[in-house]
ZAFIKOL-264013 format. One record per residue (C-alpha): residue number from 1; x, y, z; residue in one letter. Coordinates in nm, 4 decimals, padded with zeros to 6 digits. Example, Ala and Ser with C-alpha at 12.3 -4.5 7.8 and 13.67 -1.06 7.14 Angstrom:
BEGIN
1	01.2300	-00.4500	00.7800	A
2	01.3670	-00.1060	00.7140	S
//
This chain:
BEGIN
1	-05.8200	-06.7064	-08.1045	M
2	-05.7960	-06.6923	-07.7279	R
3	-05.7353	-07.0769	-07.7296	L
4	-05.4714	-07.0344	-07.9578	V
5	-05.2687	-06.7390	-07.7665	W
6	-05.3517	-06.9902	-07.4428	L
7	-05.1687	-07.2777	-07.6249	V
8	-04.8741	-07.0462	-07.7567	A
9	-04.8319	-06.9269	-07.3936	G
10	-04.8243	-07.2438	-07.2435	L
11	-04.5935	-07.3501	-07.5197	G
12	-04.3676	-07.0671	-07.4213	C
13	-04.3573	-07.1624	-07.0663	V
14	-04.2721	-07.5120	-07.1609	G
15	-03.9800	-07.3878	-07.3570	V
16	-03.8756	-07.1347	-07.1045	G
17	-03.9043	-07.4141	-06.8193	G
18	-03.6488	-07.6096	-07.0036	V
19	-03.4557	-07.3066	-07.0839	G
20	-03.3897	-07.3168	-06.6987	L
21	-03.1826	-07.6325	-06.7163	V
22	-03.0256	-07.6393	-07.0348	V
23	-02.7372	-07.4107	-07.0931	P
24	-02.7674	-07.1853	-07.4057	G
25	-03.1362	-07.1884	-07.4250	L
26	-03.2818	-06.8807	-07.3247	P
27	-03.5411	-06.8539	-07.0529	T
28	-03.6356	-06.5019	-06.9819	T
29	-03.7425	-06.4260	-07.3670	V
30	-04.0171	-06.6898	-07.3808	F
31	-04.1677	-06.6104	-07.0382	F
32	-04.1892	-06.2316	-07.2280	I
33	-04.3829	-06.4031	-07.4964	M
34	-04.5706	-06.6139	-07.2496	A
35	-04.6893	-06.3234	-07.0465	A
36	-04.7563	-06.1479	-07.3985	W
37	-04.9805	-06.4476	-07.5212	C
38	-05.1510	-06.4489	-07.1791	F
39	-05.2201	-06.1193	-07.2081	S
40	-05.4482	-06.1852	-07.4873	R
41	-05.5747	-06.5118	-07.3285	S
42	-05.5719	-06.5425	-06.9848	S
43	-05.5626	-06.2599	-06.7095	R
44	-05.4943	-06.5169	-06.4459	R
45	-05.1650	-06.7022	-06.6451	L
46	-05.0420	-06.3270	-06.7131	E
47	-05.0438	-06.2685	-06.3615	R
48	-04.8771	-06.6166	-06.2614	W
49	-04.6020	-06.5408	-06.4970	V
50	-04.5324	-06.1638	-06.3467	L
51	-04.5279	-06.3244	-05.9855	D
52	-04.2759	-06.5929	-06.0682	L
53	-03.9868	-06.5098	-05.8203	P
54	-03.6671	-06.4085	-06.0420	G
55	-03.8176	-06.4332	-06.4021	I
56	-04.1584	-06.2117	-06.3075	G
57	-03.9381	-05.8865	-06.2184	P
58	-03.7255	-05.9289	-06.5212	M
59	-04.0682	-05.9652	-06.7345	V
60	-04.2346	-05.6534	-06.5627	T
61	-03.8887	-05.4422	-06.6100	D
62	-03.8712	-05.5437	-07.0241	Y
63	-04.2471	-05.4577	-07.0346	R
64	-04.1870	-05.1380	-06.8782	S
65	-03.9370	-05.0653	-07.0934	G
66	-03.6425	-05.0842	-06.8585	L
67	-03.4783	-05.3754	-07.0735	G
68	-03.2167	-05.6160	-06.8898	M
69	-03.0146	-05.5616	-06.5903	P
70	-02.6315	-05.4804	-06.6912	R
71	-02.5296	-05.8155	-06.5424	R
72	-02.7905	-06.0219	-06.7125	A
73	-02.6996	-05.8885	-07.0275	K
74	-02.3065	-05.9419	-06.9854	V
75	-02.4173	-06.3146	-06.8986	V
76	-02.6764	-06.3472	-07.2049	A
77	-02.4073	-06.2084	-07.4424	L
78	-02.1378	-06.4540	-07.2979	S
79	-02.3777	-06.7319	-07.3139	C
80	-02.4611	-06.6614	-07.7067	I
81	-02.0934	-06.6233	-07.7828	V
82	-01.9895	-06.9570	-07.6242	L
83	-02.3016	-07.1250	-07.7519	A
84	-02.2797	-06.9992	-08.1031	A
85	-01.9142	-07.0439	-08.1327	G
86	-01.8708	-07.3752	-07.9797	S
87	-02.1421	-07.4674	-08.2020	S
88	-01.9866	-07.3393	-08.5139	A
89	-01.6465	-07.5243	-08.4225	L
90	-01.8229	-07.8423	-08.3702	F
91	-02.0122	-07.8004	-08.6944	L
92	-01.7039	-07.7051	-08.9073	I
93	-01.6918	-08.0113	-09.1087	D
94	-02.0566	-07.8767	-09.2625	N
95	-01.9322	-07.4776	-09.3358	V
96	-02.2745	-07.3791	-09.4352	V
97	-02.4545	-07.5119	-09.1146	V
98	-02.1143	-07.3608	-08.9330	S
99	-02.1692	-07.0189	-09.0861	L
100	-02.5567	-07.0263	-09.0113	V
101	-02.5371	-07.0775	-08.6567	V
102	-02.2692	-06.8067	-08.6348	A
103	-02.4943	-06.5787	-08.8190	A
104	-02.7771	-06.6392	-08.5869	F
105	-02.5069	-06.5925	-08.3034	G
106	-02.3972	-06.2559	-08.4372	A
107	-02.7630	-06.1733	-08.4752	A
108	-02.8493	-06.2360	-08.1085	G
109	-02.5431	-06.0554	-07.9807	V
110	-02.6446	-05.7576	-08.2043	W
111	-03.0228	-05.7911	-08.0955	Y
112	-02.9005	-05.8026	-07.7069	V
113	-02.6244	-05.5706	-07.7039	G
114	-02.7817	-05.2715	-07.9174	W
115	-03.1350	-05.3428	-07.9236	R
116	-03.2357	-05.4541	-07.5835	V
117	-03.1979	-05.1548	-07.3185	P
118	-02.9744	-05.1543	-07.0213	T
119	-03.1785	-05.1163	-06.6760	R
120	-02.9294	-04.9070	-06.5190	E
121	-02.8764	-04.6893	-06.8498	T
122	-03.2536	-04.6131	-06.8503	V
123	-03.2820	-04.5337	-06.4878	L
124	-02.9880	-04.3101	-06.4979	A
125	-03.1398	-04.1499	-06.8010	T
126	-03.4784	-04.0852	-06.6213	R
127	-03.2777	-03.9575	-06.3388	G
128	-03.3570	-04.2377	-06.0993	Q
129	-03.0177	-04.3894	-06.0885	L
130	-02.6739	-04.2453	-06.0783	P
131	-02.4929	-04.3656	-06.3903	L
132	-02.1674	-04.5384	-06.2878	S
133	-01.8523	-04.6889	-06.4610	D
//
């Protein structure tokens, strides 16, 4: 079973790496999944993901229940709307596919917007950061 988790983790790292250069493809979520897979197969690779500059702190924050920074959340939501919206418009000739793309985009917006906590709000609730806005 460890081999399955290792291969799954490496696959997630691969897709996450592609997401670094392909607009609209998420990156952090794949590194979060990779860290989870590596926690079941290779502590060394799990530590490698957690120590990656830029990505590692976001994975660590997510694992500790802090969610996403507000700015990252706004960027993620904007990218989802832009990617799903433009894809749905380009696929308008096939209404069913266009509606499926729009539905997945809406599900992504719902999940990131309402299910993933905002780091600043969580810290403010814990009394560790003043809530601003």
